N, CA, C and O atoms as a Tripos MOL2 file, in Angstrom:
@<TRIPOS>MOLECULE
protein
  264   263    66     0     0
PROTEIN
NO_CHARGES

@<TRIPOS>ATOM
      1 N           9.6740   -7.3220 -233.0300 N.3       1 MET1
      2 CA         11.1210   -7.2550 -232.7690 C.3       1 MET1
      3 C          11.4160   -6.6000 -231.4140 C.2       1 MET1
      4 O          12.3540   -6.9950 -230.7220 O.2       1 MET1
      5 N          10.6310   -5.6230 -231.0500 N.am      2 ASN2
      6 CA         10.8480   -4.9910 -229.7400 C.3       2 ASN2
      7 C          10.6550   -5.9470 -228.5800 C.2       2 ASN2
      8 O          11.3250   -5.8260 -227.5540 O.2       2 ASN2
      9 N           9.7250   -6.9160 -228.7390 N.am      3 ILE3
     10 CA          9.4230   -7.8740 -227.7220 C.3       3 ILE3
     11 C          10.6610   -8.7410 -227.4740 C.2       3 ILE3
     12 O          11.0140   -9.0040 -226.3250 O.2       3 ILE3
     13 N          11.3010   -9.1710 -228.5210 N.am      4 LEU4
     14 CA         12.4700  -10.0550 -228.3940 C.3       4 LEU4
     15 C          13.6330   -9.2560 -227.7050 C.2       4 LEU4
     16 O          14.3920   -9.8170 -226.9150 O.2       4 LEU4
     17 N          13.7440   -7.9850 -228.0190 N.am      5 MET5
     18 CA         14.8290   -7.2500 -227.3720 C.3       5 MET5
     19 C          14.5760   -7.0260 -225.8870 C.2       5 MET5
     20 O          15.5120   -6.9910 -225.0880 O.2       5 MET5
     21 N          13.2340   -6.8650 -225.5030 N.am      6 ASP6
     22 CA         12.8980   -6.7020 -224.1510 C.3       6 ASP6
     23 C          13.1390   -8.0340 -223.3540 C.2       6 ASP6
     24 O          13.5500   -7.9950 -222.1940 O.2       6 ASP6
     25 N          12.8910   -9.1370 -223.9620 N.am      7 VAL7
     26 CA         13.1600  -10.4050 -223.2930 C.3       7 VAL7
     27 C          14.6430  -10.6290 -223.1050 C.2       7 VAL7
     28 O          15.0650  -11.1110 -222.0540 O.2       7 VAL7
     29 N          15.4370  -10.2920 -224.0910 N.am      8 SER8
     30 CA         16.8560  -10.4790 -223.9980 C.3       8 SER8
     31 C          17.4650   -9.5770 -222.9220 C.2       8 SER8
     32 O          18.4110   -9.9900 -222.2510 O.2       8 SER8
     33 N          16.9630   -8.3880 -222.7450 N.am      9 VAL9
     34 CA         17.4800   -7.4390 -221.7490 C.3       9 VAL9
     35 C          17.0650   -7.9820 -220.3230 C.2       9 VAL9
     36 O          17.8860   -7.9710 -219.4070 O.2       9 VAL9
     37 N          15.8440   -8.4320 -220.1580 N.am     10 ALA10
     38 CA         15.4100   -8.9260 -218.8560 C.3      10 ALA10
     39 C          16.0830  -10.2260 -218.5090 C.2      10 ALA10
     40 O          16.3280  -10.4690 -217.3280 O.2      10 ALA10
     41 N          16.3900  -11.0580 -219.4380 N.am     11 GLY11
     42 CA         17.0300  -12.3280 -219.2210 C.3      11 GLY11
     43 C          18.5000  -12.2360 -218.8930 C.2      11 GLY11
     44 O          19.0860  -13.2110 -218.4220 O.2      11 GLY11
     45 N          19.1120  -11.0920 -219.1280 N.am     12 SER12
     46 CA         20.5710  -10.9850 -218.8840 C.3      12 SER12
     47 C          20.8940  -10.8820 -217.3950 C.2      12 SER12
     48 O          22.0630  -11.0220 -217.0370 O.2      12 SER12
     49 N          19.9490  -10.6500 -216.5280 N.am     13 GLN13
     50 CA         20.2200  -10.5470 -215.0850 C.3      13 GLN13
     51 C          20.2520  -11.9230 -214.4490 C.2      13 GLN13
     52 O          20.8350  -12.0700 -213.3750 O.2      13 GLN13
     53 N          19.6680  -12.9180 -215.0430 N.am     14 PHE14
     54 CA         19.6750  -14.2760 -214.4560 C.3      14 PHE14
     55 C          21.0390  -14.8310 -214.2800 C.2      14 PHE14
     56 O          21.3580  -15.2960 -213.1850 O.2      14 PHE14
     57 N          21.9180  -14.8140 -215.3390 N.am     15 PRO15
     58 CA         23.2540  -15.4060 -215.1110 C.3      15 PRO15
     59 C          24.0630  -14.6760 -214.0460 C.2      15 PRO15
     60 O          24.8590  -15.2890 -213.3340 O.2      15 PRO15
     61 N          23.8590  -13.3770 -213.9390 N.am     16 THR16
     62 CA         24.6050  -12.5860 -212.9250 C.3      16 THR16
     63 C          24.1610  -13.0140 -211.5150 C.2      16 THR16
     64 O          25.0050  -13.2500 -210.6500 O.2      16 THR16
     65 N          22.8620  -13.1130 -211.2810 N.am     17 ALA17
     66 CA         22.3660  -13.5210 -209.9870 C.3      17 ALA17
     67 C          22.7540  -14.9700 -209.7040 C.2      17 ALA17
     68 O          23.1200  -15.3090 -208.5790 O.2      17 ALA17
     69 N          22.6760  -15.7900 -210.6870 N.am     18 PHE18
     70 CA         23.0400  -17.2120 -210.5700 C.3      18 PHE18
     71 C          24.5100  -17.3630 -210.1910 C.2      18 PHE18
     72 O          24.8600  -18.1700 -209.3310 O.2      18 PHE18
     73 N          25.3620  -16.5800 -210.8390 N.am     19 THR19
     74 CA         26.7920  -16.5860 -210.5280 C.3      19 THR19
     75 C          27.0660  -16.0850 -209.1350 C.2      19 THR19
     76 O          27.9110  -16.6200 -208.4160 O.2      19 THR19
     77 N          26.3460  -15.0570 -208.7650 N.am     20 ALA20
     78 CA         26.5180  -14.4680 -207.3970 C.3      20 ALA20
     79 C          26.1920  -15.4480 -206.3220 C.2      20 ALA20
     80 O          26.8800  -15.5260 -205.3050 O.2      20 ALA20
     81 N          25.1220  -16.2150 -206.5440 N.am     21 VAL21
     82 CA         24.7510  -17.2610 -205.5420 C.3      21 VAL21
     83 C          25.8110  -18.3140 -205.3920 C.2      21 VAL21
     84 O          26.1080  -18.7500 -204.2790 O.2      21 VAL21
     85 N          26.3970  -18.7360 -206.5180 N.am     22 TYR22
     86 CA         27.4660  -19.6920 -206.4350 C.3      22 TYR22
     87 C          28.7240  -19.1580 -205.7810 C.2      22 TYR22
     88 O          29.3870  -19.8740 -205.0310 O.2      22 TYR22
     89 N          29.0620  -17.9050 -206.0570 N.am     23 VAL23
     90 CA         30.2590  -17.2700 -205.4210 C.3      23 VAL23
     91 C          30.0720  -17.1680 -203.9240 C.2      23 VAL23
     92 O          30.9620  -17.5240 -203.1520 O.2      23 VAL23
     93 N          28.9010  -16.6770 -203.5090 N.am     24 VAL24
     94 CA         28.6520  -16.5380 -202.0580 C.3      24 VAL24
     95 C          28.6200  -17.9370 -201.3940 C.2      24 VAL24
     96 O          29.1050  -18.1010 -200.2750 O.2      24 VAL24
     97 N          28.0530  -18.9270 -202.0820 N.am     25 GLY25
     98 CA         28.0120  -20.2540 -201.5280 C.3      25 GLY25
     99 C          29.4020  -20.8630 -201.4200 C.2      25 GLY25
    100 O          29.6850  -21.5750 -200.4560 O.2      25 GLY25
    101 N          30.2610  -20.6040 -202.3740 N.am     26 PHE26
    102 CA         31.6270  -21.1320 -202.3420 C.3      26 PHE26
    103 C          32.3990  -20.5080 -201.1880 C.2      26 PHE26
    104 O          33.1190  -21.2010 -200.4690 O.2      26 PHE26
    105 N          32.2460  -19.1790 -201.0100 N.am     27 ILE27
    106 CA         32.9370  -18.5090 -199.9000 C.3      27 ILE27
    107 C          32.4180  -19.0500 -198.5510 C.2      27 ILE27
    108 O          33.2040  -19.3110 -197.6400 O.2      27 ILE27
    109 N          31.1260  -19.2080 -198.4360 N.am     28 ALA28
    110 CA         30.5620  -19.8010 -197.1890 C.3      28 ALA28
    111 C          31.0730  -21.1830 -196.9640 C.2      28 ALA28
    112 O          31.4030  -21.5090 -195.8240 O.2      28 ALA28
    113 N          31.1680  -22.0410 -197.9780 N.am     29 ALA29
    114 CA         31.6590  -23.4040 -197.7790 C.3      29 ALA29
    115 C          33.0940  -23.4380 -197.3810 C.2      29 ALA29
    116 O          33.4860  -24.2530 -196.5460 O.2      29 ALA29
    117 N          33.8990  -22.5700 -197.9560 N.am     30 VAL30
    118 CA         35.3290  -22.5140 -197.5910 C.3      30 VAL30
    119 C          35.4770  -22.0420 -196.1500 C.2      30 VAL30
    120 O          36.2770  -22.5870 -195.3900 O.2      30 VAL30
    121 N          34.7010  -21.0230 -195.7790 N.am     31 SER31
    122 CA         34.7450  -20.4790 -194.3830 C.3      31 SER31
    123 C          34.3270  -21.5480 -193.3600 C.2      31 SER31
    124 O          35.0430  -21.7880 -192.3880 O.2      31 SER31
    125 N          33.2120  -22.1650 -193.5710 N.am     32 ILE32
    126 CA         32.7160  -23.1990 -192.6990 C.3      32 ILE32
    127 C          33.6700  -24.3750 -192.6210 C.2      32 ILE32
    128 O          33.9320  -24.9050 -191.5410 O.2      32 ILE32
    129 N          34.1900  -24.7810 -193.7750 N.am     33 GLY33
    130 CA         35.1070  -25.8850 -193.8100 C.3      33 GLY33
    131 C          36.3850  -25.5630 -193.0980 C.2      33 GLY33
    132 O          36.9450  -26.4470 -192.4500 O.2      33 GLY33
    133 N          36.8840  -24.3570 -193.1750 N.am     34 SER34
    134 CA         38.0910  -23.9610 -192.4770 C.3      34 SER34
    135 C          37.8800  -23.9900 -190.9680 C.2      34 SER34
    136 O          38.7290  -24.4980 -190.2360 O.2      34 SER34
    137 N          36.7720  -23.4580 -190.5020 N.am     35 ILE35
    138 CA         36.4700  -23.4900 -189.0910 C.3      35 ILE35
    139 C          36.3870  -24.9560 -188.5780 C.2      35 ILE35
    140 O          36.9160  -25.2920 -187.5180 O.2      35 ILE35
    141 N          35.7200  -25.7870 -189.3530 N.am     36 ALA36
    142 CA         35.5930  -27.1950 -188.9470 C.3      36 ALA36
    143 C          36.9710  -27.8600 -188.9230 C.2      36 ALA36
    144 O          37.2620  -28.6220 -188.0020 O.2      36 ALA36
    145 N          37.8230  -27.5900 -189.9120 N.am     37 TRP37
    146 CA         39.1660  -28.2000 -189.9290 C.3      37 TRP37
    147 C          39.9820  -27.7060 -188.7930 C.2      37 TRP37
    148 O          40.6700  -28.5150 -188.1700 O.2      37 TRP37
    149 N          39.9670  -26.4370 -188.4630 N.am     38 TYR38
    150 CA         40.7660  -25.9100 -187.3400 C.3      38 TYR38
    151 C          40.2840  -26.4810 -186.0100 C.2      38 TYR38
    152 O          41.0890  -26.6180 -185.0890 O.2      38 TYR38
    153 N          39.0410  -26.8080 -185.8770 N.am     39 ASN39
    154 CA         38.4730  -27.3180 -184.6360 C.3      39 ASN39
    155 C          38.5380  -28.8210 -184.5320 C.2      39 ASN39
    156 O          38.1470  -29.3730 -183.5040 O.2      39 ASN39
    157 N          39.0120  -29.5030 -185.5460 N.am     40 SER40
    158 CA         39.1320  -30.9250 -185.5300 C.3      40 SER40
    159 C          40.5190  -31.3130 -184.9570 C.2      40 SER40
    160 O          41.3260  -30.4500 -184.6130 O.2      40 SER40
    161 N          40.7680  -32.6460 -184.8670 N.am     41 LYS41
    162 CA         42.0630  -33.0980 -184.3950 C.3      41 LYS41
    163 C          43.0780  -32.6520 -185.4630 C.2      41 LYS41
    164 O          42.7860  -32.6240 -186.6590 O.2      41 LYS41
    165 N          44.2740  -32.3080 -184.9810 N.am     42 ARG42
    166 CA         45.2830  -31.8640 -185.8850 C.3      42 ARG42
    167 C          45.9080  -33.0390 -186.6360 C.2      42 ARG42
    168 O          46.1090  -34.1100 -186.0620 O.2      42 ARG42
    169 N          46.2130  -32.8400 -187.9180 N.am     43 PRO43
    170 CA         46.9100  -33.8880 -188.6750 C.3      43 PRO43
    171 C          48.3370  -34.0930 -188.1220 C.2      43 PRO43
    172 O          48.8320  -33.2480 -187.3760 O.2      43 PRO43
    173 N          48.9860  -35.1860 -188.4770 N.am     44 ALA44
    174 CA         50.3410  -35.4540 -188.0310 C.3      44 ALA44
    175 C          51.2450  -34.3050 -188.3850 C.2      44 ALA44
    176 O          51.2630  -33.8800 -189.5400 O.2      44 ALA44
    177 N          52.0120  -33.7720 -187.4190 N.am     45 GLY45
    178 CA         52.9400  -32.7090 -187.6710 C.3      45 GLY45
    179 C          52.3260  -31.3130 -187.3510 C.2      45 GLY45
    180 O          53.0640  -30.3300 -187.2870 O.2      45 GLY45
    181 N          51.0310  -31.2190 -187.1550 N.am     46 TRP46
    182 CA         50.3380  -29.9820 -186.8550 C.3      46 TRP46
    183 C          49.8600  -29.9110 -185.3870 C.2      46 TRP46
    184 O          49.1680  -28.9630 -185.0170 O.2      46 TRP46
    185 N          50.2100  -30.8760 -184.5730 N.am     47 GLU47
    186 CA         49.6450  -30.9310 -183.1870 C.3      47 GLU47
    187 C          50.0610  -29.7270 -182.3500 C.2      47 GLU47
    188 O          49.2840  -29.2700 -181.5110 O.2      47 GLU47
    189 N          51.2480  -29.2130 -182.5540 N.am     48 ASP48
    190 CA         51.6900  -28.0640 -181.7360 C.3      48 ASP48
    191 C          51.4230  -26.6900 -182.3290 C.2      48 ASP48
    192 O          51.8940  -25.6840 -181.7990 O.2      48 ASP48
    193 N          50.6720  -26.6370 -183.4250 N.am     49 LYS49
    194 CA         50.3730  -25.3940 -184.0130 C.3      49 LYS49
    195 C          49.1850  -24.6830 -183.3210 C.2      49 LYS49
    196 O          48.2400  -25.3460 -182.8910 O.2      49 LYS49
    197 N          49.2290  -23.3680 -183.2150 N.am     50 ASP50
    198 CA         48.1640  -22.6260 -182.5120 C.3      50 ASP50
    199 C          47.0070  -22.3630 -183.4810 C.2      50 ASP50
    200 O          47.1870  -22.2320 -184.6910 O.2      50 ASP50
    201 N          45.8200  -22.2920 -182.8910 N.am     51 ARG51
    202 CA         44.6080  -21.9310 -183.6460 C.3      51 ARG51
    203 C          44.6240  -20.4550 -183.9540 C.2      51 ARG51
    204 O          44.9360  -19.6600 -183.0670 O.2      51 ARG51
    205 N          44.3060  -20.0470 -185.1650 N.am     52 PRO52
    206 CA         44.2490  -18.5910 -185.4820 C.3      52 PRO52
    207 C          43.2000  -17.8850 -184.5980 C.2      52 PRO52
    208 O          42.2310  -18.5160 -184.1750 O.2      52 PRO52
    209 N          43.3820  -16.6080 -184.3230 N.am     53 ASP53
    210 CA         42.5230  -15.8200 -183.4110 C.3      53 ASP53
    211 C          41.1190  -15.7100 -184.0090 C.2      53 ASP53
    212 O          40.1550  -15.6240 -183.2480 O.2      53 ASP53
    213 N          40.9570  -15.7080 -185.3450 N.am     54 ILE54
    214 CA         39.6320  -15.4810 -185.9380 C.3      54 ILE54
    215 C          38.7710  -16.7340 -185.9180 C.2      54 ILE54
    216 O          37.5690  -16.6540 -186.1710 O.2      54 ILE54
    217 N          39.3630  -17.9070 -185.6180 N.am     55 VAL55
    218 CA         38.5780  -19.1220 -185.5720 C.3      55 VAL55
    219 C          38.0080  -19.3370 -184.1740 C.2      55 VAL55
    220 O          38.7800  -19.3880 -183.2170 O.2      55 VAL55
    221 N          36.6950  -19.4640 -184.0140 N.am     56 PRO56
    222 CA         36.0740  -19.5730 -182.7080 C.3      56 PRO56
    223 C          36.3370  -20.9420 -182.0990 C.2      56 PRO56
    224 O          36.4840  -21.9210 -182.8310 O.2      56 PRO56
    225 N          36.3970  -21.0300 -180.8030 N.am     57 GLU57
    226 CA         36.5310  -22.3050 -180.0730 C.3      57 GLU57
    227 C          35.1930  -22.9390 -179.9500 C.2      57 GLU57
    228 O          34.2630  -22.2730 -179.4940 O.2      57 GLU57
    229 N          35.0170  -24.1850 -180.3230 N.am     58 ILE58
    230 CA         33.7540  -24.8850 -180.2450 C.3      58 ILE58
    231 C          33.8940  -25.9780 -179.1620 C.2      58 ILE58
    232 O          34.7740  -26.8340 -179.2550 O.2      58 ILE58
    233 N          33.0470  -25.9450 -178.1680 N.am     59 LYS59
    234 CA         33.0510  -26.8930 -177.0680 C.3      59 LYS59
    235 C          32.3270  -28.1250 -177.5080 C.2      59 LYS59
    236 O          31.2400  -28.0220 -178.0760 O.2      59 LYS59
    237 N          32.9040  -29.3350 -177.2620 N.am     60 LYS60
    238 CA         32.2200  -30.5430 -177.6020 C.3      60 LYS60
    239 C          31.4400  -31.0290 -176.3670 C.2      60 LYS60
    240 O          31.9580  -30.9980 -175.2510 O.2      60 LYS60
    241 N          30.2090  -31.4730 -176.5740 N.am     61 GLU61
    242 CA         29.3640  -31.9570 -175.5090 C.3      61 GLU61
    243 C          29.4040  -33.5030 -175.5490 C.2      61 GLU61
    244 O          29.3620  -34.1110 -176.6190 O.2      61 GLU61
    245 N          29.4840  -34.1070 -174.3740 N.am     62 GLU62
    246 CA         29.4280  -35.5310 -174.2690 C.3      62 GLU62
    247 C          27.9920  -35.9840 -174.3370 C.2      62 GLU62
    248 O          27.1450  -35.4730 -173.6050 O.2      62 GLU62
    249 N          27.6960  -36.9610 -175.2250 N.am     63 THR63
    250 CA         26.3560  -37.4880 -175.3290 C.3      63 THR63
    251 C          26.2740  -38.8370 -174.5770 C.2      63 THR63
    252 O          26.9410  -39.8050 -174.9400 O.2      63 THR63
    253 N          25.4590  -38.8680 -173.5490 N.am     64 PRO64
    254 CA         25.3940  -40.1440 -172.7620 C.3      64 PRO64
    255 C          24.7850  -41.2830 -173.5970 C.2      64 PRO64
    256 O          23.8510  -41.0760 -174.3710 O.2      64 PRO64
    257 N          25.3370  -42.4800 -173.4200 N.am     65 GLY65
    258 CA         24.8580  -43.6350 -174.1030 C.3      65 GLY65
    259 C          25.4530  -43.8960 -175.4480 C.2      65 GLY65
    260 O          25.1050  -44.8920 -176.0820 O.2      65 GLY65
    261 N          26.3580  -43.0290 -175.9290 N.am     66 LEU66
    262 CA         26.9800  -43.2740 -177.1880 C.3      66 LEU66
    263 C          28.4350  -43.6410 -177.0690 C.2      66 LEU66
    264 O          29.0960  -43.8790 -178.0800 O.2      66 LEU66
@<TRIPOS>BOND
     1     1     2 1
     2     2     3 1
     3     3     4 2
     4     3     5 am
     5     5     6 1
     6     6     7 1
     7     7     8 2
     8     7     9 am
     9     9    10 1
    10    10    11 1
    11    11    12 2
    12    11    13 am
    13    13    14 1
    14    14    15 1
    15    15    16 2
    16    15    17 am
    17    17    18 1
    18    18    19 1
    19    19    20 2
    20    19    21 am
    21    21    22 1
    22    22    23 1
    23    23    24 2
    24    23    25 am
    25    25    26 1
    26    26    27 1
    27    27    28 2
    28    27    29 am
    29    29    30 1
    30    30    31 1
    31    31    32 2
    32    31    33 am
    33    33    34 1
    34    34    35 1
    35    35    36 2
    36    35    37 am
    37    37    38 1
    38    38    39 1
    39    39    40 2
    40    39    41 am
    41    41    42 1
    42    42    43 1
    43    43    44 2
    44    43    45 am
    45    45    46 1
    46    46    47 1
    47    47    48 2
    48    47    49 am
    49    49    50 1
    50    50    51 1
    51    51    52 2
    52    51    53 am
    53    53    54 1
    54    54    55 1
    55    55    56 2
    56    55    57 am
    57    57    58 1
    58    58    59 1
    59    59    60 2
    60    59    61 am
    61    61    62 1
    62    62    63 1
    63    63    64 2
    64    63    65 am
    65    65    66 1
    66    66    67 1
    67    67    68 2
    68    67    69 am
    69    69    70 1
    70    70    71 1
    71    71    72 2
    72    71    73 am
    73    73    74 1
    74    74    75 1
    75    75    76 2
    76    75    77 am
    77    77    78 1
    78    78    79 1
    79    79    80 2
    80    79    81 am
    81    81    82 1
    82    82    83 1
    83    83    84 2
    84    83    85 am
    85    85    86 1
    86    86    87 1
    87    87    88 2
    88    87    89 am
    89    89    90 1
    90    90    91 1
    91    91    92 2
    92    91    93 am
    93    93    94 1
    94    94    95 1
    95    95    96 2
    96    95    97 am
    97    97    98 1
    98    98    99 1
    99    99   100 2
   100    99   101 am
   101   101   102 1
   102   102   103 1
   103   103   104 2
   104   103   105 am
   105   105   106 1
   106   106   107 1
   107   107   108 2
   108   107   109 am
   109   109   110 1
   110   110   111 1
   111   111   112 2
   112   111   113 am
   113   113   114 1
   114   114   115 1
   115   115   116 2
   116   115   117 am
   117   117   118 1
   118   118   119 1
   119   119   120 2
   120   119   121 am
   121   121   122 1
   122   122   123 1
   123   123   124 2
   124   123   125 am
   125   125   126 1
   126   126   127 1
   127   127   128 2
   128   127   129 am
   129   129   130 1
   130   130   131 1
   131   131   132 2
   132   131   133 am
   133   133   134 1
   134   134   135 1
   135   135   136 2
   136   135   137 am
   137   137   138 1
   138   138   139 1
   139   139   140 2
   140   139   141 am
   141   141   142 1
   142   142   143 1
   143   143   144 2
   144   143   145 am
   145   145   146 1
   146   146   147 1
   147   147   148 2
   148   147   149 am
   149   149   150 1
   150   150   151 1
   151   151   152 2
   152   151   153 am
   153   153   154 1
   154   154   155 1
   155   155   156 2
   156   155   157 am
   157   157   158 1
   158   158   159 1
   159   159   160 2
   160   159   161 am
   161   161   162 1
   162   162   163 1
   163   163   164 2
   164   163   165 am
   165   165   166 1
   166   166   167 1
   167   167   168 2
   168   167   169 am
   169   169   170 1
   170   170   171 1
   171   171   172 2
   172   171   173 am
   173   173   174 1
   174   174   175 1
   175   175   176 2
   176   175   177 am
   177   177   178 1
   178   178   179 1
   179   179   180 2
   180   179   181 am
   181   181   182 1
   182   182   183 1
   183   183   184 2
   184   183   185 am
   185   185   186 1
   186   186   187 1
   187   187   188 2
   188   187   189 am
   189   189   190 1
   190   190   191 1
   191   191   192 2
   192   191   193 am
   193   193   194 1
   194   194   195 1
   195   195   196 2
   196   195   197 am
   197   197   198 1
   198   198   199 1
   199   199   200 2
   200   199   201 am
   201   201   202 1
   202   202   203 1
   203   203   204 2
   204   203   205 am
   205   205   206 1
   206   206   207 1
   207   207   208 2
   208   207   209 am
   209   209   210 1
   210   210   211 1
   211   211   212 2
   212   211   213 am
   213   213   214 1
   214   214   215 1
   215   215   216 2
   216   215   217 am
   217   217   218 1
   218   218   219 1
   219   219   220 2
   220   219   221 am
   221   221   222 1
   222   222   223 1
   223   223   224 2
   224   223   225 am
   225   225   226 1
   226   226   227 1
   227   227   228 2
   228   227   229 am
   229   229   230 1
   230   230   231 1
   231   231   232 2
   232   231   233 am
   233   233   234 1
   234   234   235 1
   235   235   236 2
   236   235   237 am
   237   237   238 1
   238   238   239 1
   239   239   240 2
   240   239   241 am
   241   241   242 1
   242   242   243 1
   243   243   244 2
   244   243   245 am
   245   245   246 1
   246   246   247 1
   247   247   248 2
   248   247   249 am
   249   249   250 1
   250   250   251 1
   251   251   252 2
   252   251   253 am
   253   253   254 1
   254   254   255 1
   255   255   256 2
   256   255   257 am
   257   257   258 1
   258   258   259 1
   259   259   260 2
   260   259   261 am
   261   261   262 1
   262   262   263 1
   263   263   264 2
@<TRIPOS>SUBSTRUCTURE
     1 MET1         2 RESIDUE 1 A MET
     2 ASN2         6 RESIDUE 1 A ASN
     3 ILE3        10 RESIDUE 1 A ILE
     4 LEU4        14 RESIDUE 1 A LEU
     5 MET5        18 RESIDUE 1 A MET
     6 ASP6        22 RESIDUE 1 A ASP
     7 VAL7        26 RESIDUE 1 A VAL
     8 SER8        30 RESIDUE 1 A SER
     9 VAL9        34 RESIDUE 1 A VAL
    10 ALA10       38 RESIDUE 1 A ALA
    11 GLY11       42 RESIDUE 1 A GLY
    12 SER12       46 RESIDUE 1 A SER
    13 GLN13       50 RESIDUE 1 A GLN
    14 PHE14       54 RESIDUE 1 A PHE
    15 PRO15       58 RESIDUE 1 A PRO
    16 THR16       62 RESIDUE 1 A THR
    17 ALA17       66 RESIDUE 1 A ALA
    18 PHE18       70 RESIDUE 1 A PHE
    19 THR19       74 RESIDUE 1 A THR
    20 ALA20       78 RESIDUE 1 A ALA
    21 VAL21       82 RESIDUE 1 A VAL
    22 TYR22       86 RESIDUE 1 A TYR
    23 VAL23       90 RESIDUE 1 A VAL
    24 VAL24       94 RESIDUE 1 A VAL
    25 GLY25       98 RESIDUE 1 A GLY
    26 PHE26      102 RESIDUE 1 A PHE
    27 ILE27      106 RESIDUE 1 A ILE
    28 ALA28      110 RESIDUE 1 A ALA
    29 ALA29      114 RESIDUE 1 A ALA
    30 VAL30      118 RESIDUE 1 A VAL
    31 SER31      122 RESIDUE 1 A SER
    32 ILE32      126 RESIDUE 1 A ILE
    33 GLY33      130 RESIDUE 1 A GLY
    34 SER34      134 RESIDUE 1 A SER
    35 ILE35      138 RESIDUE 1 A ILE
    36 ALA36      142 RESIDUE 1 A ALA
    37 TRP37      146 RESIDUE 1 A TRP
    38 TYR38      150 RESIDUE 1 A TYR
    39 ASN39      154 RESIDUE 1 A ASN
    40 SER40      158 RESIDUE 1 A SER
    41 LYS41      162 RESIDUE 1 A LYS
    42 ARG42      166 RESIDUE 1 A ARG
    43 PRO43      170 RESIDUE 1 A PRO
    44 ALA44      174 RESIDUE 1 A ALA
    45 GLY45      178 RESIDUE 1 A GLY
    46 TRP46      182 RESIDUE 1 A TRP
    47 GLU47      186 RESIDUE 1 A GLU
    48 ASP48      190 RESIDUE 1 A ASP
    49 LYS49      194 RESIDUE 1 A LYS
    50 ASP50      198 RESIDUE 1 A ASP
    51 ARG51      202 RESIDUE 1 A ARG
    52 PRO52      206 RESIDUE 1 A PRO
    53 ASP53      210 RESIDUE 1 A ASP
    54 ILE54      214 RESIDUE 1 A ILE
    55 VAL55      218 RESIDUE 1 A VAL
    56 PRO56      222 RESIDUE 1 A PRO
    57 GLU57      226 RESIDUE 1 A GLU
    58 ILE58      230 RESIDUE 1 A ILE
    59 LYS59      234 RESIDUE 1 A LYS
    60 LYS60      238 RESIDUE 1 A LYS
    61 GLU61      242 RESIDUE 1 A GLU
    62 GLU62      246 RESIDUE 1 A GLU
    63 THR63      250 RESIDUE 1 A THR
    64 PRO64      254 RESIDUE 1 A PRO
    65 GLY65      258 RESIDUE 1 A GLY
    66 LEU66      262 RESIDUE 1 A LEU
């Protein structure tokens, strides 16, 4: 009986770590997506809006031959 209790206690950390990975991944995806959206062409009606200060400016490089 003690063995089963030890397994259940050790196994309870997996869902917490699993959830933490998904939460951190979601936050990273939203952050990266927001930066990409702000650096893309503006949708209709948003052309004159300023970029927020926290979003970095990304310089586009011209690729010859494309």
